[in-house]
N, C-alpha and C positions, 0 to 999 in steps of 0.2 A: 489859584495861580493866574498869571495874566495870559490872555489869549495870544497865541503866537503871532497872529497877524499884526499885533502891536509893535513887533520888532522888525517889520518889513522896512527896508531901506528906501523904497519907492521905485526901485529899478524894475523895469518891465521887460517883456520879451523884445520890445522895439529897441531896447538899449543894448542888447547882446551883440557881440562881435559877428555872430552868424545867425542865419534865419531860424526862427522858432515857429513852426506851424504857419508858414507863409501861405499866400493864396494858391501856391502851387499844390499844397497838400489838399487832398480831397476833403470837401466840406464835412463829410460824415466823421473823418478822423480828427479834425481840429479840436473839438471840445475835450477829448480825453488827453490829447498831447498838451493842451493849454492847462488842464487841471494838474497834470503831472508836473509841468513847468512851475506852476504856482506852488505846489508842494515843495519842489526842490529849491526854488528861489527863497521860500520862507525859511527852510532849513539852513540854507547857505547864510542868510542874513542873521539868523540866530547865532550861528557859529562865529560869525564875523563881528558881532555887535560889541561896540566899545564899552558899553555900560553894564554888561552882564558878566558876572563872575563865572569861573569854570563850572562849578557845581550847578548853577542856575541854567547855564547853556545846555549842559547834559540832561537836566530834568526837562527842559522844554523839548529837546529832541526826543526824549522818551515819550512825552505826551503826544508828539506828532506821530510817532510810530503807533501808539495805541489807537489813535484815530484811523490811521492807515489800515489797521486790523479790525476796524469796526467797533472799537471800545472807547469808553470815555466820552468827552464832549468837545474835543479839539476839532473845530469846524473845517479847517484846511485838510487835515488828515481824513476826516469823515467824508468830505466831498470827493477826494480822490478814491477812497474806498468804494463809494456808491458808483462812481464812474467806472472803475475797474470791474466791479461786479456786473454792471450792465453790458460790458463788452466780453465777459468771460476771461478777464486777464488777471494774472496774479500780482502780488505785492512785492515779489523778490527784487526786481530792479530798483524800486524805490527804497527798499530796506538796505540794499548794497550801498546806495548813495548816502543813506543815513550813517552807515558805518564809516564812510569817508569823512562826513562832517563831524562826527565824534572824534575822529583822528585829528581833524584840524584843531579841535579844542585843546587836545593834550599833547600833540606832537608838532614841533615847530621847525625841525631840521630833518634833512634827508641825507644819509651818509653817501649814497651812490645812485646810479641810474636804475638799478634793480629795485631799490626801495621806492624811487619815484614812480616806476612803472607799476609796482604793486598798489600804490596809492591811486594811480589812474585807473587801475582795473576796477576800482569801486567808485571813483569820483567822475569817471568819464565814460568808460566802456558801457555801463548800464544804460545811459541815455540812448545811444544808438541801438542797443538791443531792444529797448522798449519800443522805439519808433518802428523798428522792423517787425516786432511782434504785433503792433497795432495794425500794420498792413498785412499781416499774415504771411510774411516772407519766411523762407526757409532758414534754418539755423546755420546752414553752410555759408551764409552771407556774413555771419558774426565776425570771423577773423579780420576781413577787410574793414568792417565797421569798427572794430576795436582799434585798429591801427589809425583810422581816421580820427576817431574821438579822442584817442591818446594824443595825437598830434595837435588837435585843437586845444586840448588842455595845457600842453606844454607851451604852445604859442602864447596862451594867456599868461602863464608863469613868466615867460621871458619878457613880455610886454610890461608886466606889472611888478617886476622883481624889486624895483626900488620901493614902490608903495607897500607891497606886502611886507617888506622888512621894516620900513619906517612906521607904518600904521598898525601892523598886526604882529610884528616880531616873528614873522614866518619867513623861512628861507626854503623855496622849492628848488633852488639851484643845488645840485648835489655837492656836498662838501669836498669829496675827492676831486671833482672837477675843478673846484676853486684851488685846492691845494696843489694840484698838478701845475698851476700857473704861479704858485708861490704866494697866494693871497688868501685872506679869510673872508667870511661873509660880511664883515664890517665895510668892505669896499662897496657894497650895494647902497650904502647911505651917501656916497659922494654925489656931487652935482654932475660930473662926467665920468665916463668909464676910463680907467687906465688901460694901456695897451694889453696888459695881462688879462684884465676882466673882460675886455673886448674879445680877445682870443677865446677865452672860456665860453662866452655866450655864443659866439659864432660856431664853435665846435658843437654846442648843444643844438643850435639851429640846424646844422648839417645832419645831426642824428635824427632830428625831428622830420627833416625833409625825407629821409629814408622811410620813416613811418608813413608819410603822406604818399610816397610812391607805392607802398604796399597796399594802399587803399585804392589804387587807380582802377582796378577792375570792378569796384563796388557798384557803380551805376548800371553796368551791363548785367550784374548778377541778380538784380532785383526785378520783380516782374511789374511792379507799379511804375508806369511811365512817368507820372508826375513826381513821385518820390525820387526817381532816378535823376530827374532834372534838378531838383532841389539838392540832391547830393553833389551833382556836377558843379553847382553854383558854390556850395560850401567848399569844395576842393579848390575852386579857382580863388576864393577869398583867402584860404589858408595859404595857397602858394604865394599870393601877393604879399601877405603879411610876413611870410618867412623872408621873401626878398627884401622887404623893408628892414627887417631885423638884421639882415646882413649888411645893409647900406647905412643905417642910422644908429644912433646911440640911444639905447632905451632909458638911460639915466637922465639925459638932457634933451633929447629930441622927441617929437611926436612919432610914435610908432603904431598908431591906430589909423584906420582909414577914415577919411572924411565921408560924409554921405554921398558926395558926388563920386569920389574914388570908389566907394563900395558899390554904387549903382553901376558904374562903368565895368568894374571887375565882374560883377554878377551877370551883367549882360553878356559879356564875353564867355563866362562859364556857361550860361544858359544856351547860347548859340552852339558852343562846342558840344554840350550834352545832347542837343537836338540832332546834330550831325552824327554823333557816335551812335545815338539811338536808331536813326534812320538806316545807318550802315548795318547795324546789328540785325534790323528787321528785314533787310533786303535778302532775297534768295541768293544762295552762293553763285548761281549761274549768271546773276545780273551785277554782281559786285564789281566785276573787272571789265565790264563791257565798255567800249569806247563809242562816242557818238558816231 
């Protein structure tokens, strides 16, 4: 069978909406996070590959999992297996993500919000949990991380709803949300959103903003200061993207940040994170003193 790396789209960590093992992350943690990213990106590209049939996609994902477990000769999987072993980490988070990619191959519609959240529990939540585990953070930080990662995933779905439908025949917009506006998923192929579709997408953006709010305390709950700053930046980027989705038409307008917009938003998020971290570290007796 063909090596899975042959199916890579060419997308790298630098092309993602949100930072992946940026310079903020401590140097000793970056290699394992980047190995995890390469594994996940490869699996995602296999699931999305336009020239592979369903059976071949599933077979390639199975080969990746064998490598992840230290078996076979799949280099991307074996590389992550070795990295995880060197850090005393398990394969569960990567396996959960493989479950989501297998679902992408065979399931193209989501009946309701609960089905979408179930998908996100395997396509998004494991990413945050993995990064927290790499940093040795406590599992009580998982719920806020789950909310953040789910929000990021749904933001991507809202941004790419037209491309997902046209290119992959996938609809992550819940069918009952579309039906509530009296429309079907075919409306996602239009060049502009109708008023009904716009109401649907804005309602989903509002629900996603609630998830983002649920993640607000995450930076303060982690012990690693640099990780906390990266989380603050990600939250800031997500908040800005949600605002854009409320203002613009994802079928006809640009709903991604330019590099300059992303830099400005990240800077604001970083400064906010630093201030919050400083406040958190200040002794209670000093927090409310006036000059």
